[in-house]
A tleap script that builds the chain and sets N, CA, C and O, in Angstrom:
source leaprc.protein.ff14SB
mol = sequence {
  NMET LYS ASN GLY ILE ALA PRO GLU ASN ASP
  ASP VAL THR VAL GLU ARG GLY PRO PRO LEU
  ARG VAL PHE CYS PRO MET ARG HIE GLU LYS
  THR THR LEU LEU THR GLN MET ILE GLU GLY
  LEU PHE ALA LYS PRO ALA SER ARG VAL SER
  LEU THR MET GLU ASN ASN TRP THR VAL PHE
  HIE LEU TYR ALA GLU PRO GLU HIE GLN GLY
  ASP PRO ARG TYR CYS ALA PHE PHE ARG MET
  ARG ARG SER THR VAL PRO LEU ARG GLY GLU
  GLN VAL PRO LEU GLU MET PHE VAL GLU SER
  GLY TYR GLY ARG SER THR ARG VAL LYS VAL
  LEU ARG HIE ALA PRO PHE GLY ARG VAL ALA
  GLU GLU THR ALA PHE ASN VAL GLY GLN CALA
}
set mol.1.N position { -9.069 44.675 -37.213 }
set mol.1.CA position { -10.261 44.173 -36.305 }
set mol.1.C position { -11.603 44.653 -37.040 }
set mol.1.O position { -11.591 45.628 -37.791 }
set mol.2.N position { -12.742 43.919 -36.782 }
set mol.2.CA position { -13.954 44.601 -37.102 }
set mol.2.C position { -14.584 45.701 -36.373 }
set mol.2.O position { -14.627 45.655 -35.143 }
set mol.3.N position { -15.075 46.681 -37.017 }
set mol.3.CA position { -15.467 48.215 -36.618 }
set mol.3.C position { -14.248 48.719 -35.903 }
set mol.3.O position { -14.451 49.489 -34.965 }
set mol.4.N position { -12.944 48.381 -36.222 }
set mol.4.CA position { -11.931 49.322 -35.729 }
set mol.4.C position { -11.731 49.049 -34.136 }
set mol.4.O position { -11.212 49.896 -33.408 }
set mol.5.N position { -12.157 47.886 -33.698 }
set mol.5.CA position { -11.851 47.519 -32.335 }
set mol.5.C position { -10.782 46.683 -32.364 }
set mol.5.O position { -10.728 45.624 -32.989 }
set mol.6.N position { -9.635 47.324 -31.450 }
set mol.6.CA position { -8.413 46.161 -31.455 }
set mol.6.C position { -8.796 45.429 -30.236 }
set mol.6.O position { -9.673 45.803 -29.457 }
set mol.7.N position { -7.954 44.163 -30.098 }
set mol.7.CA position { -8.080 43.517 -29.073 }
set mol.7.C position { -7.239 44.065 -27.752 }
set mol.7.O position { -6.073 44.437 -27.878 }
set mol.8.N position { -7.842 44.081 -26.630 }
set mol.8.CA position { -7.209 44.363 -25.239 }
set mol.8.C position { -5.925 43.425 -25.080 }
set mol.8.O position { -5.896 42.358 -25.695 }
set mol.9.N position { -4.806 43.833 -24.216 }
set mol.9.CA position { -3.655 43.272 -23.940 }
set mol.9.C position { -3.916 41.901 -23.567 }
set mol.9.O position { -3.169 41.032 -24.019 }
set mol.10.N position { -4.899 41.579 -22.784 }
set mol.10.CA position { -5.077 40.305 -22.246 }
set mol.10.C position { -6.088 39.412 -22.947 }
set mol.10.O position { -6.590 38.428 -22.402 }
set mol.11.N position { -6.350 39.793 -24.140 }
set mol.11.CA position { -7.222 39.115 -25.228 }
set mol.11.C position { -6.245 38.163 -25.966 }
set mol.11.O position { -5.080 38.476 -26.215 }
set mol.12.N position { -6.778 37.044 -26.278 }
set mol.12.CA position { -6.023 36.005 -27.097 }
set mol.12.C position { -6.771 35.862 -28.402 }
set mol.12.O position { -7.972 35.589 -28.410 }
set mol.13.N position { -6.138 36.026 -29.393 }
set mol.13.CA position { -6.535 36.032 -30.898 }
set mol.13.C position { -6.634 34.576 -31.144 }
set mol.13.O position { -5.604 33.924 -30.971 }
set mol.14.N position { -7.718 33.957 -31.521 }
set mol.14.CA position { -7.799 32.744 -32.115 }
set mol.14.C position { -7.911 32.732 -33.663 }
set mol.14.O position { -8.975 33.138 -34.131 }
set mol.15.N position { -6.990 32.336 -34.468 }
set mol.15.CA position { -6.828 32.316 -35.867 }
set mol.15.C position { -7.521 31.227 -36.556 }
set mol.15.O position { -7.118 30.682 -37.584 }
set mol.16.N position { -8.752 30.908 -35.822 }
set mol.16.CA position { -9.456 29.827 -36.779 }
set mol.16.C position { -10.680 30.814 -37.464 }
set mol.16.O position { -11.530 31.292 -36.712 }
set mol.17.N position { -10.706 31.004 -38.477 }
set mol.17.CA position { -11.644 31.802 -39.423 }
set mol.17.C position { -11.801 31.559 -40.762 }
set mol.17.O position { -11.332 30.512 -41.208 }
set mol.18.N position { -12.410 32.378 -41.544 }
set mol.18.CA position { -13.032 33.556 -40.976 }
set mol.18.C position { -14.491 33.401 -40.165 }
set mol.18.O position { -15.067 32.347 -40.436 }
set mol.19.N position { -15.009 34.054 -39.454 }
set mol.19.CA position { -14.588 35.220 -39.097 }
set mol.19.C position { -13.220 35.307 -37.731 }
set mol.19.O position { -13.064 34.404 -36.909 }
set mol.20.N position { -12.553 36.311 -37.767 }
set mol.20.CA position { -11.445 36.194 -36.849 }
set mol.20.C position { -11.955 36.206 -35.404 }
set mol.20.O position { -12.655 37.165 -35.080 }
set mol.21.N position { -11.680 35.225 -34.468 }
set mol.21.CA position { -12.255 35.260 -33.306 }
set mol.21.C position { -11.403 35.763 -32.193 }
set mol.21.O position { -10.203 35.590 -32.405 }
set mol.22.N position { -11.728 36.394 -30.956 }
set mol.22.CA position { -10.860 36.852 -30.000 }
set mol.22.C position { -11.448 36.350 -28.781 }
set mol.22.O position { -12.648 36.540 -28.585 }
set mol.23.N position { -10.718 35.710 -27.914 }
set mol.23.CA position { -11.102 35.289 -26.575 }
set mol.23.C position { -11.108 36.498 -25.695 }
set mol.23.O position { -10.117 37.217 -25.565 }
set mol.24.N position { -12.420 36.731 -25.005 }
set mol.24.CA position { -12.455 37.807 -24.192 }
set mol.24.C position { -12.267 37.288 -22.764 }
set mol.24.O position { -12.921 36.247 -22.710 }
set mol.25.N position { -11.750 37.493 -21.715 }
set mol.25.CA position { -11.892 37.122 -20.573 }
set mol.25.C position { -12.772 37.593 -19.760 }
set mol.25.O position { -13.199 36.878 -18.853 }
set mol.26.N position { -13.242 38.979 -19.943 }
set mol.26.CA position { -14.573 39.430 -19.154 }
set mol.26.C position { -15.808 38.571 -19.544 }
set mol.26.O position { -16.687 38.339 -18.714 }
set mol.27.N position { -15.871 38.040 -20.983 }
set mol.27.CA position { -17.084 37.320 -21.538 }
set mol.27.C position { -16.997 36.189 -20.867 }
set mol.27.O position { -17.953 35.761 -20.221 }
set mol.28.N position { -15.637 35.458 -20.951 }
set mol.28.CA position { -15.535 34.072 -20.492 }
set mol.28.C position { -15.684 33.880 -18.699 }
set mol.28.O position { -15.762 32.802 -18.111 }
set mol.29.N position { -15.693 35.060 -18.165 }
set mol.29.CA position { -15.887 35.161 -16.920 }
set mol.29.C position { -17.536 34.994 -16.506 }
set mol.29.O position { -17.798 34.517 -15.401 }
set mol.30.N position { -18.477 35.341 -17.292 }
set mol.30.CA position { -19.969 35.096 -17.297 }
set mol.30.C position { -20.299 34.025 -17.455 }
set mol.30.O position { -21.485 33.778 -17.242 }
set mol.31.N position { -19.357 32.883 -17.914 }
set mol.31.CA position { -19.899 31.572 -18.610 }
set mol.31.C position { -20.335 30.583 -17.343 }
set mol.31.O position { -20.736 29.446 -17.591 }
set mol.32.N position { -20.239 31.060 -16.000 }
set mol.32.CA position { -20.805 30.466 -14.854 }
set mol.32.C position { -22.472 30.755 -15.027 }
set mol.32.O position { -23.351 29.948 -14.722 }
set mol.33.N position { -22.628 31.763 -15.450 }
set mol.33.CA position { -24.020 31.954 -15.446 }
set mol.33.C position { -24.765 31.013 -16.881 }
set mol.33.O position { -25.971 30.770 -16.942 }
set mol.34.N position { -23.955 30.673 -17.730 }
set mol.34.CA position { -24.479 29.829 -18.848 }
set mol.34.C position { -24.936 28.534 -18.045 }
set mol.34.O position { -26.090 28.107 -18.030 }
set mol.35.N position { -23.977 28.041 -17.457 }
set mol.35.CA position { -24.082 26.724 -16.684 }
set mol.35.C position { -25.545 26.725 -15.773 }
set mol.35.O position { -26.459 25.901 -15.811 }
set mol.36.N position { -25.440 27.675 -15.138 }
set mol.36.CA position { -26.600 27.686 -14.077 }
set mol.36.C position { -28.017 28.099 -14.887 }
set mol.36.O position { -29.084 27.753 -14.380 }
set mol.37.N position { -28.009 28.806 -16.091 }
set mol.37.CA position { -29.272 28.919 -16.892 }
set mol.37.C position { -29.531 27.407 -17.562 }
set mol.37.O position { -30.698 27.021 -17.634 }
set mol.38.N position { -28.669 26.720 -17.955 }
set mol.38.CA position { -28.885 25.454 -18.626 }
set mol.38.C position { -29.576 24.553 -17.342 }
set mol.38.O position { -30.715 24.085 -17.343 }
set mol.39.N position { -28.623 24.453 -16.313 }
set mol.39.CA position { -29.426 23.392 -15.491 }
set mol.39.C position { -30.677 24.034 -14.970 }
set mol.39.O position { -31.555 23.290 -14.533 }
set mol.40.N position { -30.866 25.391 -14.969 }
set mol.40.CA position { -32.448 25.910 -14.565 }
set mol.40.C position { -33.522 25.179 -15.506 }
set mol.40.O position { -34.605 24.738 -15.123 }
set mol.41.N position { -33.033 25.139 -16.759 }
set mol.41.CA position { -34.213 24.764 -17.788 }
set mol.41.C position { -34.455 23.363 -17.521 }
set mol.41.O position { -35.519 22.850 -17.866 }
set mol.42.N position { -33.580 22.727 -16.952 }
set mol.42.CA position { -33.971 21.049 -16.842 }
set mol.42.C position { -34.469 20.921 -15.615 }
set mol.42.O position { -35.284 20.014 -15.445 }
set mol.43.N position { -34.100 21.802 -14.454 }
set mol.43.CA position { -34.856 21.766 -13.452 }
set mol.43.C position { -36.233 22.310 -13.313 }
set mol.43.O position { -37.099 21.969 -12.507 }
set mol.44.N position { -36.278 23.166 -14.193 }
set mol.44.CA position { -37.867 23.934 -14.207 }
set mol.44.C position { -38.265 23.944 -15.689 }
set mol.44.O position { -38.077 24.954 -16.367 }
set mol.45.N position { -38.774 22.912 -16.160 }
set mol.45.CA position { -38.952 22.741 -17.666 }
set mol.45.C position { -39.995 23.882 -18.242 }
set mol.45.O position { -40.097 24.252 -19.412 }
set mol.46.N position { -40.741 24.335 -17.096 }
set mol.46.CA position { -41.773 25.299 -17.411 }
set mol.46.C position { -41.088 26.897 -17.769 }
set mol.46.O position { -41.701 27.898 -18.140 }
set mol.47.N position { -39.594 26.731 -17.512 }
set mol.47.CA position { -39.114 28.143 -17.656 }
set mol.47.C position { -39.114 28.467 -19.141 }
set mol.47.O position { -38.809 27.612 -19.972 }
set mol.48.N position { -39.470 29.755 -19.483 }
set mol.48.CA position { -39.723 30.326 -20.615 }
set mol.48.C position { -38.566 30.416 -21.464 }
set mol.48.O position { -37.566 30.968 -21.005 }
set mol.49.N position { -38.549 29.859 -22.875 }
set mol.49.CA position { -37.747 30.355 -23.623 }
set mol.49.C position { -38.403 31.019 -24.707 }
set mol.49.O position { -39.633 31.032 -24.747 }
set mol.50.N position { -37.513 31.731 -25.842 }
set mol.50.CA position { -38.046 32.392 -26.829 }
set mol.50.C position { -37.461 31.677 -28.354 }
set mol.50.O position { -36.322 31.437 -28.753 }
set mol.51.N position { -38.535 31.520 -28.834 }
set mol.51.CA position { -37.842 30.983 -30.260 }
set mol.51.C position { -37.631 32.237 -31.216 }
set mol.51.O position { -38.503 33.100 -31.318 }
set mol.52.N position { -36.486 32.290 -31.876 }
set mol.52.CA position { -35.945 33.422 -32.653 }
set mol.52.C position { -36.509 33.360 -33.981 }
set mol.52.O position { -37.129 32.375 -34.382 }
set mol.53.N position { -36.270 34.561 -34.776 }
set mol.53.CA position { -36.918 34.274 -36.029 }
set mol.53.C position { -36.357 33.326 -37.098 }
set mol.53.O position { -36.765 33.291 -38.259 }
set mol.54.N position { -35.353 32.540 -36.577 }
set mol.54.CA position { -34.724 31.549 -37.292 }
set mol.54.C position { -35.218 30.222 -36.499 }
set mol.54.O position { -35.012 29.979 -35.310 }
set mol.55.N position { -35.964 29.368 -37.499 }
set mol.55.CA position { -36.683 28.183 -36.704 }
set mol.55.C position { -35.523 27.283 -35.991 }
set mol.55.O position { -35.923 26.661 -35.008 }
set mol.56.N position { -34.613 27.172 -36.217 }
set mol.56.CA position { -33.737 26.282 -35.623 }
set mol.56.C position { -32.906 26.756 -34.600 }
set mol.56.O position { -31.967 26.075 -34.189 }
set mol.57.N position { -33.248 28.199 -34.019 }
set mol.57.CA position { -32.491 28.576 -33.048 }
set mol.57.C position { -33.634 28.882 -31.998 }
set mol.57.O position { -34.804 29.112 -32.303 }
set mol.58.N position { -33.038 28.844 -30.518 }
set mol.58.CA position { -34.075 29.291 -29.496 }
set mol.58.C position { -33.125 29.849 -28.573 }
set mol.58.O position { -32.193 29.153 -28.168 }
set mol.59.N position { -33.302 31.263 -28.134 }
set mol.59.CA position { -32.931 32.184 -27.222 }
set mol.59.C position { -33.348 32.085 -25.892 }
set mol.59.O position { -34.557 32.271 -25.759 }
set mol.60.N position { -32.683 31.833 -24.790 }
set mol.60.CA position { -33.072 31.679 -23.559 }
set mol.60.C position { -32.382 33.058 -22.711 }
set mol.60.O position { -31.155 33.157 -22.719 }
set mol.61.N position { -33.084 33.945 -22.099 }
set mol.61.CA position { -32.958 34.987 -21.504 }
set mol.61.C position { -32.759 34.446 -20.101 }
set mol.61.O position { -33.655 33.697 -19.712 }
set mol.62.N position { -31.676 34.701 -19.202 }
set mol.62.CA position { -31.769 35.040 -17.738 }
set mol.62.C position { -32.218 36.295 -17.327 }
set mol.62.O position { -31.538 37.263 -17.666 }
set mol.63.N position { -33.215 36.471 -16.673 }
set mol.63.CA position { -33.755 37.694 -16.004 }
set mol.63.C position { -33.112 37.977 -14.867 }
set mol.63.O position { -33.890 38.467 -14.048 }
set mol.64.N position { -31.855 37.858 -14.415 }
set mol.64.CA position { -31.154 38.168 -13.146 }
set mol.64.C position { -30.760 39.616 -13.204 }
set mol.64.O position { -30.518 40.147 -14.288 }
set mol.65.N position { -30.695 40.213 -12.162 }
set mol.65.CA position { -30.475 41.624 -12.162 }
set mol.65.C position { -28.761 41.778 -12.594 }
set mol.65.O position { -28.012 41.041 -11.952 }
set mol.66.N position { -28.242 42.511 -13.435 }
set mol.66.CA position { -26.842 42.676 -13.828 }
set mol.66.C position { -25.868 42.991 -12.620 }
set mol.66.O position { -26.305 43.454 -11.566 }
set mol.67.N position { -24.809 42.775 -12.780 }
set mol.67.CA position { -24.091 43.026 -11.653 }
set mol.67.C position { -23.843 44.573 -11.471 }
set mol.67.O position { -23.750 45.059 -10.344 }
set mol.68.N position { -23.767 45.135 -12.324 }
set mol.68.CA position { -23.917 46.696 -12.415 }
set mol.68.C position { -24.716 47.555 -13.076 }
set mol.68.O position { -24.837 47.394 -14.291 }
set mol.69.N position { -25.411 48.624 -12.422 }
set mol.69.CA position { -26.468 49.074 -13.206 }
set mol.69.C position { -25.936 49.634 -14.440 }
set mol.69.O position { -24.932 50.340 -14.529 }
set mol.70.N position { -26.913 49.149 -15.648 }
set mol.70.CA position { -26.586 49.554 -16.990 }
set mol.70.C position { -25.828 48.411 -17.796 }
set mol.70.O position { -25.458 48.638 -18.948 }
set mol.71.N position { -25.625 47.326 -17.260 }
set mol.71.CA position { -25.104 46.177 -17.921 }
set mol.71.C position { -26.162 45.599 -18.685 }
set mol.71.O position { -27.325 45.735 -18.305 }
set mol.72.N position { -25.908 45.029 -19.622 }
set mol.72.CA position { -26.675 44.181 -20.461 }
set mol.72.C position { -26.903 42.981 -19.575 }
set mol.72.O position { -26.238 42.608 -18.609 }
set mol.73.N position { -28.204 42.351 -20.221 }
set mol.73.CA position { -28.581 41.122 -19.468 }
set mol.73.C position { -27.897 40.140 -20.008 }
set mol.73.O position { -27.499 40.455 -21.130 }
set mol.74.N position { -27.479 38.684 -19.558 }
set mol.74.CA position { -26.761 37.828 -20.185 }
set mol.74.C position { -27.860 36.777 -20.911 }
set mol.74.O position { -28.782 36.322 -20.234 }
set mol.75.N position { -27.721 36.457 -22.184 }
set mol.75.CA position { -28.468 35.618 -23.076 }
set mol.75.C position { -27.698 34.432 -23.473 }
set mol.75.O position { -26.487 34.479 -23.691 }
set mol.76.N position { -28.477 33.267 -23.575 }
set mol.76.CA position { -27.694 32.048 -24.065 }
set mol.76.C position { -28.574 31.672 -25.399 }
set mol.76.O position { -29.790 31.807 -25.533 }
set mol.77.N position { -27.708 31.206 -26.269 }
set mol.77.CA position { -28.392 31.108 -27.722 }
set mol.77.C position { -28.066 29.458 -27.799 }
set mol.77.O position { -26.899 29.113 -27.612 }
set mol.78.N position { -29.031 28.494 -28.060 }
set mol.78.CA position { -28.865 27.300 -28.241 }
set mol.78.C position { -29.718 26.757 -29.365 }
set mol.78.O position { -30.493 27.512 -29.953 }
set mol.79.N position { -29.597 25.331 -29.728 }
set mol.79.CA position { -30.379 24.838 -30.661 }
set mol.79.C position { -30.646 23.485 -30.100 }
set mol.79.O position { -29.880 23.000 -29.268 }
set mol.80.N position { -31.558 22.944 -30.466 }
set mol.80.CA position { -32.063 21.341 -29.946 }
set mol.80.C position { -32.479 20.548 -31.373 }
set mol.80.O position { -33.029 21.050 -32.353 }
set mol.81.N position { -32.084 19.279 -31.202 }
set mol.81.CA position { -32.389 18.391 -32.221 }
set mol.81.C position { -32.698 17.006 -31.681 }
set mol.81.O position { -32.434 16.712 -30.515 }
set mol.82.N position { -33.260 16.153 -32.533 }
set mol.82.CA position { -33.557 14.727 -32.035 }
set mol.82.C position { -32.199 13.960 -32.455 }
set mol.82.O position { -31.600 14.040 -33.527 }
set mol.83.N position { -31.938 13.331 -31.519 }
set mol.83.CA position { -30.434 12.627 -31.709 }
set mol.83.C position { -30.773 11.185 -32.378 }
set mol.83.O position { -31.821 10.572 -32.172 }
set mol.84.N position { -29.630 10.712 -33.280 }
set mol.84.CA position { -30.008 9.456 -33.595 }
set mol.84.C position { -29.309 8.307 -32.816 }
set mol.84.O position { -29.049 7.215 -33.320 }
set mol.85.N position { -29.034 8.661 -31.542 }
set mol.85.CA position { -28.256 7.759 -30.842 }
set mol.85.C position { -29.665 6.986 -30.071 }
set mol.85.O position { -30.459 7.694 -29.450 }
set mol.86.N position { -29.887 5.395 -30.188 }
set mol.86.CA position { -31.118 5.216 -29.709 }
set mol.86.C position { -30.902 5.224 -28.030 }
set mol.86.O position { -29.849 5.415 -27.421 }
set mol.87.N position { -32.202 4.962 -27.506 }
set mol.87.CA position { -32.086 4.991 -25.922 }
set mol.87.C position { -32.952 3.691 -25.604 }
set mol.87.O position { -33.697 3.199 -26.451 }
set mol.88.N position { -32.820 3.246 -24.502 }
set mol.88.CA position { -33.764 2.065 -24.251 }
set mol.88.C position { -35.197 2.519 -23.948 }
set mol.88.O position { -35.389 3.688 -23.614 }
set mol.89.N position { -36.309 1.569 -24.058 }
set mol.89.CA position { -37.674 2.170 -24.087 }
set mol.89.C position { -38.148 2.962 -24.891 }
set mol.89.O position { -38.004 3.006 -26.113 }
set mol.90.N position { -38.887 3.786 -24.022 }
set mol.90.CA position { -39.654 4.681 -24.612 }
set mol.90.C position { -39.181 6.110 -25.081 }
set mol.90.O position { -39.821 6.866 -25.811 }
set mol.91.N position { -37.589 6.402 -24.367 }
set mol.91.CA position { -37.217 7.639 -24.237 }
set mol.91.C position { -36.654 8.100 -25.641 }
set mol.91.O position { -36.073 7.347 -26.423 }
set mol.92.N position { -36.890 9.350 -25.838 }
set mol.92.CA position { -36.547 9.985 -27.002 }
set mol.92.C position { -35.475 10.729 -26.662 }
set mol.92.O position { -35.619 11.575 -25.779 }
set mol.93.N position { -34.217 10.555 -27.288 }
set mol.93.CA position { -32.736 11.374 -27.329 }
set mol.93.C position { -33.017 12.694 -28.072 }
set mol.93.O position { -33.517 12.868 -29.184 }
set mol.94.N position { -32.562 13.581 -27.158 }
set mol.94.CA position { -32.460 14.759 -27.657 }
set mol.94.C position { -30.900 15.383 -27.459 }
set mol.94.O position { -30.219 15.037 -26.494 }
set mol.95.N position { -30.494 16.166 -28.288 }
set mol.95.CA position { -29.127 16.865 -28.227 }
set mol.95.C position { -29.512 18.462 -28.360 }
set mol.95.O position { -30.305 19.014 -29.123 }
set mol.96.N position { -28.630 19.013 -27.305 }
set mol.96.CA position { -28.695 20.537 -27.135 }
set mol.96.C position { -27.333 20.970 -27.247 }
set mol.96.O position { -26.382 20.439 -26.674 }
set mol.97.N position { -27.272 22.234 -28.224 }
set mol.97.CA position { -26.160 22.766 -28.406 }
set mol.97.C position { -26.117 24.194 -28.204 }
set mol.97.O position { -26.813 24.974 -28.854 }
set mol.98.N position { -25.102 24.624 -27.085 }
set mol.98.CA position { -25.123 25.885 -26.819 }
set mol.98.C position { -24.046 26.673 -27.903 }
set mol.98.O position { -22.900 26.387 -28.250 }
set mol.99.N position { -24.775 27.570 -28.195 }
set mol.99.CA position { -24.221 28.233 -29.516 }
set mol.99.C position { -23.126 29.316 -29.177 }
set mol.99.O position { -22.004 29.420 -29.672 }
set mol.100.N position { -23.829 30.232 -28.044 }
set mol.100.CA position { -23.082 31.142 -27.744 }
set mol.100.C position { -23.889 31.737 -26.193 }
set mol.100.O position { -25.048 31.458 -25.886 }
set mol.101.N position { -23.113 32.444 -25.516 }
set mol.101.CA position { -23.551 33.152 -24.083 }
set mol.101.C position { -23.021 34.576 -24.074 }
set mol.101.O position { -21.792 34.630 -24.121 }
set mol.102.N position { -23.651 35.733 -24.025 }
set mol.102.CA position { -23.042 36.787 -23.592 }
set mol.102.C position { -24.209 37.929 -23.395 }
set mol.102.O position { -25.377 37.891 -23.781 }
set mol.103.N position { -23.542 38.918 -22.697 }
set mol.103.CA position { -24.768 40.006 -22.522 }
set mol.103.C position { -25.224 40.827 -23.804 }
set mol.103.O position { -24.499 41.163 -24.740 }
set mol.104.N position { -26.275 41.021 -23.683 }
set mol.104.CA position { -27.072 41.781 -24.790 }
set mol.104.C position { -27.693 42.788 -24.401 }
set mol.104.O position { -28.418 42.690 -23.412 }
set mol.105.N position { -27.553 44.053 -25.114 }
set mol.105.CA position { -28.565 45.206 -24.624 }
set mol.105.C position { -29.763 45.255 -25.650 }
set mol.105.O position { -30.773 45.855 -25.286 }
set mol.106.N position { -29.743 44.800 -26.631 }
set mol.106.CA position { -30.917 45.044 -27.551 }
set mol.106.C position { -31.676 43.482 -27.496 }
set mol.106.O position { -31.100 42.420 -27.263 }
set mol.107.N position { -32.978 43.657 -27.750 }
set mol.107.CA position { -33.734 42.628 -27.747 }
set mol.107.C position { -33.796 41.902 -29.015 }
set mol.107.O position { -33.681 42.544 -30.059 }
set mol.108.N position { -33.981 40.510 -29.045 }
set mol.108.CA position { -34.189 39.692 -30.003 }
set mol.108.C position { -35.335 39.399 -30.616 }
set mol.108.O position { -36.234 38.922 -29.923 }
set mol.109.N position { -35.513 39.575 -31.762 }
set mol.109.CA position { -36.823 39.526 -32.490 }
set mol.109.C position { -37.168 37.633 -32.261 }
set mol.109.O position { -36.374 36.713 -32.455 }
set mol.110.N position { -38.394 37.566 -31.867 }
set mol.110.CA position { -38.956 36.181 -31.806 }
set mol.110.C position { -40.143 36.009 -32.374 }
set mol.110.O position { -40.931 36.939 -32.539 }
set mol.111.N position { -40.383 34.731 -32.742 }
set mol.111.CA position { -41.484 33.858 -33.301 }
set mol.111.C position { -42.523 33.658 -32.221 }
set mol.111.O position { -43.706 33.860 -32.492 }
set mol.112.N position { -42.130 33.251 -30.942 }
set mol.112.CA position { -43.062 33.050 -29.997 }
set mol.112.C position { -42.388 32.691 -28.689 }
set mol.112.O position { -41.190 32.413 -28.748 }
set mol.113.N position { -42.913 32.665 -27.681 }
set mol.113.CA position { -42.444 31.940 -26.405 }
set mol.113.C position { -43.174 30.708 -26.015 }
set mol.113.O position { -44.326 30.421 -26.343 }
set mol.114.N position { -42.391 30.040 -25.300 }
set mol.114.CA position { -42.973 28.592 -25.071 }
set mol.114.C position { -42.166 28.210 -23.578 }
set mol.114.O position { -41.171 28.839 -23.218 }
set mol.115.N position { -42.643 27.309 -22.941 }
set mol.115.CA position { -42.024 26.708 -21.895 }
set mol.115.C position { -40.944 25.589 -22.458 }
set mol.115.O position { -41.277 24.824 -23.364 }
set mol.116.N position { -39.677 25.545 -21.883 }
set mol.116.CA position { -38.656 24.686 -22.382 }
set mol.116.C position { -39.138 23.369 -22.502 }
set mol.116.O position { -38.812 22.682 -23.470 }
set mol.117.N position { -39.823 22.979 -21.687 }
set mol.117.CA position { -40.173 21.598 -21.799 }
set mol.117.C position { -41.134 21.352 -23.057 }
set mol.117.O position { -41.226 20.282 -23.659 }
set mol.118.N position { -41.660 22.236 -23.276 }
set mol.118.CA position { -42.704 22.053 -24.439 }
set mol.118.C position { -41.827 22.175 -25.600 }
set mol.118.O position { -41.986 21.391 -26.536 }
set mol.119.N position { -40.835 23.155 -25.648 }
set mol.119.CA position { -39.812 22.935 -26.950 }
set mol.119.C position { -39.107 21.819 -27.074 }
set mol.119.O position { -38.712 21.516 -28.200 }
set mol.120.N position { -38.840 21.082 -26.088 }
set mol.120.CA position { -38.087 19.756 -25.988 }
set mol.120.C position { -39.106 18.792 -26.675 }
set mol.120.O position { -38.702 18.200 -27.676 }
set mol.121.N position { -40.449 18.559 -26.223 }
set mol.121.CA position { -41.425 17.787 -26.760 }
set mol.121.C position { -41.516 17.882 -28.037 }
set mol.121.O position { -41.649 16.881 -28.741 }
set mol.122.N position { -41.456 19.110 -28.523 }
set mol.122.CA position { -41.978 19.359 -29.920 }
set mol.122.C position { -40.754 18.943 -30.598 }
set mol.122.O position { -40.974 18.237 -31.583 }
set mol.123.N position { -39.396 19.208 -30.320 }
set mol.123.CA position { -38.361 18.701 -31.069 }
set mol.123.C position { -38.326 17.298 -31.057 }
set mol.123.O position { -38.045 16.741 -32.119 }
set mol.124.N position { -38.545 16.653 -30.114 }
set mol.124.CA position { -38.600 15.196 -29.985 }
set mol.124.C position { -39.552 14.501 -30.927 }
set mol.124.O position { -39.360 13.480 -31.588 }
set mol.125.N position { -40.685 15.318 -30.843 }
set mol.125.CA position { -41.702 14.639 -32.009 }
set mol.125.C position { -41.878 15.253 -33.224 }
set mol.125.O position { -42.917 15.030 -33.845 }
set mol.126.N position { -41.023 16.004 -33.679 }
set mol.126.CA position { -41.107 16.902 -34.993 }
set mol.126.C position { -42.424 17.651 -35.055 }
set mol.126.O position { -43.077 17.611 -36.098 }
set mol.127.N position { -42.833 18.296 -34.056 }
set mol.127.CA position { -43.892 19.118 -34.033 }
set mol.127.C position { -43.699 20.591 -34.186 }
set mol.127.O position { -43.107 21.231 -33.317 }
set mol.128.N position { -44.224 21.198 -35.359 }
set mol.128.CA position { -44.030 22.536 -35.769 }
set mol.128.C position { -42.870 22.792 -36.239 }
set mol.128.O position { -42.431 23.942 -36.243 }
set mol.129.N position { -42.166 21.718 -36.726 }
set mol.129.CA position { -40.701 21.893 -37.175 }
set mol.129.C position { -40.541 22.187 -38.552 }
set mol.129.O position { -41.101 21.469 -39.380 }
set mol.130.N position { -39.891 23.092 -38.881 }
set mol.130.CA position { -39.652 23.421 -40.329 }
set mol.130.C position { -38.736 22.427 -41.105 }
set mol.130.O position { -38.486 22.618 -42.295 }
savepdb mol mol.pdb
quit
């Protein structure tokens, strides 16, 4: 295993790789936070997201208190793109892909911060996209 870390007894190894992936029940338990985070973005489009050093990635941090002191805060990594599926009227279809969600103790380097609604608008109309 990477870095000499062996899976725990209740972990399940998924042999689709490379790289080798391991299912972690503790990490999976936190996925309820992921659902709340995404719902929160759509309920409050003014929620701040951070655009990372790679233009096609956006990281959203949940600034909730960790369950236990010293626990890392939970982050979700997602990307958005304009969809090719047409909608009626003047609506612009967007697709959002959640890439990962996990506790992270180190900061992510960012290009800028922006409200989620602005990021959606910029994506829809190809504003500032590389």
